[in-house]
N, C-alpha and C positions, 0 to 999 in steps of 0.2 A: 596475858602478857601485854602490858601498856606500851606505848610508842617508844619511850626512852629506853625500856628494857628490850625491846625488840631491836632497836638500833644497836645497841651494845652487843647483844647476842649475835646479830648477823656479822658485825665487824670482827668478833672473835672467832666465828666459824671460818671466815676467809683465811685468817691467819693459821688456824688448825689445820686446814687443808694443806697449807704449805709446810707445816712444821717438820714432816718426815724428809723434806728435801735437803740435799746437800747445797752449799752455797753455789757451786757450779751449775746445778740444776736451774737456778733461778734465771739464768741469763740467755739460755739456749733458744734459738728460733729455727728449727729444722726446715720449716716450710712457711710459705706466705700466711696460711690460715692460722698458724699457731702463734700466739703471743707469748714472750717469756713471762713466767709467773710473776717476777718482780714488776713488770709492767701492770699486770692486773691489780696488784696491790697498790700501786701508785694511781692508776686511773680511777679506780673505786673511790679513792681519797680525794682525788681532784674533783670529782663529781660533787661532793658535799661542800668542798671549799669554793667552788666556782658558783654553784646555784644556790647556796644557802649563805654560807659565812661571808663571802665578800659582798653579798647583797644586803643581808639583815642583821649582821653583828657589827654594831658601831665600833669604829676605830680597829677593826680586824686587820692585822698585818699578815700578808701572804708568807708562807714558809720559805718559798723561793720563787721569784717572779719567773724564772726560766721553766718551771714545772708545767705552766700552761702550754708551752711548746712541745714538751716531753710527753705529757699524759693526756692531751686532747685527743680524742680517738678520730672523729669524722665531722665534728661540728665546724662547719665553714664559717658560721656566724662568729665564732670565737677566735678566728684567726688562724695563722699558720701553724703547722704541727710536723712532727716527725711522721713520715709516711710509714704505713703499716709494715711493709716489707723490711724496713730498716730498724725495727724495734730491737732486734737481736744484736745490733751494733752499739747498743747503749751499755757499755761497761760501767759508765757513770750516769746517773748517781748510783752509789753502792747500795747494795741490799740493806745494810745498817741505816743508811740515809733515808731509805723509803720507809723503813719501820719507824724511824724517828718522825718522819712526815705524817704517818698514820697516827702516831701518838699525839702529835702537835694539833692535828685537826680534831681528833676524838676529844681532846681536852677543851678545845674551843667550842665543839658542839654541846659541851655539858652546859655552857651558858645559855644557848638556845633551848636546850631540853629542860632546863630547870625553871623557865618562866612559862607563862601562859602562851600556848602555840596558836598562832593565827590559823585560819583555815588555809591560807595561801602557803605558809610554811608547812603546814600538816601535808598538804598534797605533794609538796616537793620532797618532804621526808619520806613519805611512802613510796613515792617514785624512786627515790635514791635507795631505799631498802630493797626493792624489788630489782632495781638495776644491778645492785651488788649481788643478789642471789643468782641473776643471769650469769654474772662473771664467775660465781662460785662453780656453777656447772661447766662454764668453759674452761676453768682452771682444771677440772677433772679431765676434760678431753685433752687439753694441752699437755698436762703432766704425763698422761698415758702416751701421747704421741712421742714426747721427748724421750721417755724411758724405753718405751717400745721400739725406737729406732736406734737405740743403743746396742751394739752387737753383743754385749754382755747380758742383755735382757734383765736389768736389775729389777728387784721387787720394790713396790711401794709399801712402806712398812705399816701403814694403818690397815685395820680390817678391810678385806677386799670386798667392796660393794657388789662385785660381780657374782658373789656367792648367793645373792638374792634371786638371780635369774632362775626361772623355772617355766616349765611348760604347762599351761592351763588345759582345761578340758577341750576336746576336739568337737567338731560339728559346726553346723552353719545356723546362724540367726536370721530368720526370714522377716523382712521388713516390708510392710504394706504401703502400697503407692498412696501418696496424699501430700498434704501441706505440712510442713515442718518449720519450727522457728529456730533461727541460727543467730548466734551472737550473745553477747554478755547481757545479763539483766540483773537487777538488784543494786545494792548499795556497796558491795565489796569492791576491792581494787581490780581494775583490769587495765591492760595497755589500750591505747587509742585504736590499734588495728582490730580489736575485738568488738568495738562499738558499732552501731548502725544495726541493731537487731532487726531481722527481716525474715520474711517468709520465702521458702523455696519449695517448689513442687518436685517430689522424687517419684520415679517410677518404682514398681516393684523390684526389690533386689535382695540379695543374701550377702551377709558378711561373716567371714570366719570368726569363731569364737576363741580361736588360738592364733598365736604367732607362728610363722614358718620356723622349723627347727633346724639345728645344724645338720641333723640326719638328712632332712628333706633337701637342704641346700647342697649337700655333698653329692646327692643323686644328680642334681642339675650339673655339677662339675664333671661328675664321672661319665655322664652321657653327652659330654661335648658342649655344654651350654655356652661356654666362653669362646668357642670356635665356630658357632653356627650364627651367621648374621641374621637369619630369619627372626630370631627372637629380640633383635636389638633395634632401637631407634638409630637413625643414621648417626646422629651425634654421639650416641652411646657407643656404637660400633667403633667410630673413629677413636673415641676415648680408650676403649679396651685395647685397640691395636697400638696406638701411640705410646701408651703407658705399659704395655705388656701385662695387662691385668689378668690373672689366672684365679684369683680366689678373693674373698673378702679381706679387708685390711687386717693385718696382724696375724694372718694365718700362714703356716709354713708346713710344707710336706717333707717330712723327715722319715727315712727307713720305712717308707710305706704306710705311714700314719700321719694324720692331720693333728698339727699342734697350733696353739694360738698364744700370743702374749696376752697375759692378763695382768692386773696389778699385783698378782703374786708371783709374776715371772712367767717363763714358758712352761705351758702345761698341755697335756693332751686334751683334745676337745671332747666336750661332753655332748654326745649326739642329741640329747633330749632338751637342751637349752635352746632358747631362741637364737637364730643366727643374728649377729649384731655387726655393725660397722660395714654396712653395704651403701652404695650410692643409690640414687633414684634410678640410675641407668641400670643397675644390677637388679633392683627390686622389680622394675618394670619387665626386664628380660626374664626374670624367674616367673612372673605371672603369665607372661606369653608362653613359656614352656609348660606350664600347667594348663594352658588354654583357658586362663582367667584373667583377672585384671586387678589393679589397685582401686580401692574406694576413693571417691571424691571427699574433700573435707566435709561437705555437708552430709553426705551418707555416713561418714565416720561419726560425726557429732550427733546426728539423730539416733544413732544406734548405740552410743557410748555408755548409756546408763545400764545397758543389758549385758556388758561383758567387762571382764577384768582389764584394767590397763594401768600403765605407769612403770612398766619395766624398760621400755625403750620408746623413742620417738618413732612414729610410724609415717612412712611416706604415703602421701595421697597423690592422686592424679591432678589436684588442683593447682593452678598457678596462683602465686601470691598476689592478690589484687585488692583494692579497697572495697569494703562494704558500702551499701548505698548511704550517702550522706556523710561519708568519711571527710574529715577536714583536718588539716595539720594545725597544731598549736602555733601560736605566735612565737617568734624568736628562735632561740637555739633548739629548744626542746621540741620544736616541730620538725626537726631532723631526725627524731628518734626512730621512726618506723616508716613514715610515708615515702621517703625517697628511695627505699629499697624495694619498692613494688614493681619490679621488672626482672625478668629471667630467673625467678626463683620458684620453688615449689613448697607447698605448705606441708609441714609435719604436724601431726596431732598426738595428744596424749601427754606423756611425760617420761622420765627415765630414772633409772637407778641413781643417776647423779643429780637429779633435780632436788633442790633443797626442800625441807619441810615447808608446808603451807604455801608452796608455790605451783601447785597443780590446779588446773581448771579444764573442763571439758571445752571451754570456748577459747583456750590459749591456742594461738596461731604462731607456731615456730616456722622459721623459713630459711632455707639454705640453697645455694646453687646445686643443680642436680649431680654434679661429679663429686661432691663432698661426702665423706664417710668417717671422718674422725669422731663425729658425734656418736652417742649411743642411740643408734637407729636401727630399725628392723623392718619386717614385712607382715602386713595383714592383708589378706585377699578378699576379694569381692567378686560376685557374679550377678 
């Protein structure tokens, strides 16, 4: 697939993800981490308008000058913006207006894509495509959170991607101590936080070939895992008590059985599937309960070619920090990753919601340790 074809395919997939929604679903923001679906539609469009069309297409006229304020996410370089927690207050622009905006920008992008593309524009296009793929995954998280916190537990009418979840072979993979290379190499795309390939020395360790299952996590619950401070970091223990956490996100105990909200609606938990929607605090507590630990991101990456992955993002013990030689790009794009390198944990792998061709062993996802609306799970190490 050439670059113009990939651009249009990615843009269509974003809209396909939103197609099953009712108009009312597009506007909801039930918590700060969740952005309304219509905001994602607008923001990913704003990215191409701002970084490509306004710079490289002569005489381009903005669809609406106010949209820079509405759809700028966190780029301080580009001026004032609606703060994240207020995105759900934007009843206007309407959903129809945002789809009109997408069509307007896509039509203008045809002029860029029809001519010889410079190296500079190509790099921005590839970044924009990968940026939109990130938002496609976030859309899946946010749509599930919106529907999963509706007391009617409505089903999302596309095929349920969670049906792909399964438990792989059990056992441990033993890794020999030595020097391993970490980070991106080669000519393919990567984000700047993957650059700075470097060597790390790892001691002997073992890493589980399977993810922790629902059945295994239910044992943690039934044996008082959420009530025993000994398993928890102090910050995690405070989080559990302040928020009255008793189980993974979307779990409900009904008539003596565990159910969970999936994209098909409320359903009884499959004990053999990997546990999903757990915070770093819960993952680390479960590891302590088993007298084991989470792998570091370096241990995970060194071993990744030997086990199956891609079902859920996997919490690691590693803080999200720059690799050796990391430097931010000039201008607004320099704000893409670097300024988030504090108070966050690295997750490795990919998930059932990760778009096609957007998976790499070197990919460094990162979230605050209390978050669990992502498709994330647990792989243990020792």
